[in-house]
N, C-alpha and C positions, 0 to 999 in steps of 0.2 A: 155456676159462674160462667159468664159470657166473655169470650175473648174478643179483643178489638184490634183493628189495625188502623193506621193513620194514613190519610191521603195527603195530597199536597197542601191542603189548607189546615192541616193538623186537626181536622175534625174526626173524632173517633167513629169508625164504622164497624158494626158487628161482623165478625168473620163466621160464615156459616160452613162449618166443617162438613155438615151433611151434604151440602151442594157440591163442594169440592170433591169429597169422597165419591159421591154418585157420579160426577163427571169423570173422575179418574177410573172408576170401575167400567164406565161405558167405553172410554178410550181403550182400556186394557182388553175388553171384550172384542172391540173392533179389530185390534191388532191380532188377537188370537184367531178370530174368524178369517182374517186375511191370510194368516199362516196356514190354517187348516185348508182354506181354498187352494192355496199354492201347492200344498202337499197332494190334494185331490187331483188337481190339474196335472201334476208331475206323474202321479200313478196312472192316470188315464192316458197320458202320452206314451208311457212305457207299454201299457196294455195295447194301445193302438198300433204301436210299432211291432209288437209280437204278432198281433192279428194280421197285420199287413204282410209280414214275412210268411206267416202260415198260408195266407191267401195266395201269395206268389208261388209257393211250393205246390199248392193244389192246382194252380193254373198250369204249371209245367207238367205235373202228373197227368192232368186231363188232356193236355195237348199230346203227350206221348201215347196215352191210351187211345185217343182218337186216331192217331196215326196208325196204331196197330189194327184198329177196327176197320179202317179204310183200305187195308191191304188185302186184296183177294188171293194173293199168291201163297205158295208153300215156301217155308224157309228152312234152310239147314241150320244146324247148331252154330256153324261158323258165322252165318249172317246174324244170328241172335247175339252171339258172343261179341260182335263188333259194337253193339249198343252199350255193352258193359265194359268195353276196353279190355276184353279177355281174348285169349286164344281159344280155338275150338276144343283143345285138350283140357284147358282150365274149365271151360263151361261144362263139358261132359262130366268132369270130375265133380263139379259143383252140383250138377243135376243128380248125380249118383248119390252124393252126400245127403241130399235133401229128399231122397226117396222118390224121385220123379222118373228116373230111368235106371237101367242096369245093363251090364255088358253081357251079351249072349253070343257065343262063338265069334268073338271079335267085333260084333256089331252092338251099337247102343240102341236099346229098345225101351220105350216107356212101359211102366208097370201096367198090367191088364186093366186095373181100375181107372187108370189115366187114359189108356187107349179107348175105353168105353165112353169117355166124355167127348169124343169126336174133336180132339185137339190137333189132329194131323192125320197123316196116312203113311203107309209103307210104300216106298218107291223101289222098283226093281230095275236093275240095269244089267246088261250082259257084257262081260269083259271080252277082250280079243280072243281069249281061249274058249269062248262060248259058255263060260260059267256064269250063272246068275248070282247077283249080289243084291242084298236087301238093305235098305236103310230107312230111317224115319225122317220125315219132314213135318215140321210144325205149321199149322195154319195160324191165322191171326188170333183166333180164340186160344190156341195153344201158347202163343207168345204172351198173350194177356195173362194166362194161367201162370206161366213161368214168372212173369213180372210180379204178380201178387204173392206168389210163393216166396220169391227171393226178397221182396220188400219186407215181408214179415220178419226176416232175419237181418235186416239192415243193408241189404245189397240192392242198389238201385242203378239204373242206366247212367252213363256219363252226363247225359243232358239234364239230369235231375240232381246230380251230386252238388252242384254249385248252389242250389237253392235249399239244401238241407242245413239245419243248424249244426 
């Protein structure tokens, strides 16, 4: 049985359900494709934002490490502690907790395996009473070593904190 519809002149015209159904399916597919594309674009935007934030963090980490490498001097724990917003007492305790150094007769010294890595040197000074005192100063390689060791446990310099998630 063929269905008809009437136009203005009341002449019956056959209604082709197949054409209408096909056209509706095509429109529905286009709408779905547009929705899928919109979702894909939104996901890519989120991923791009995450990658941009990660890249920014890496840029600041690289800048800090380059600063360490460019420093030819020796550094006290107090100077290194400033990068982290810590006191020298806090930094010494932190380095002790992470098996980087230990206290020996009132002086902080790196463990022997760390001393062997050429990360600094012992400095001697004579007090007013003529007595010698020894302490450790870190070189730029040592500062970088500390940086990586502390970063593994989530402790980063102040200059990098603002860029972490």
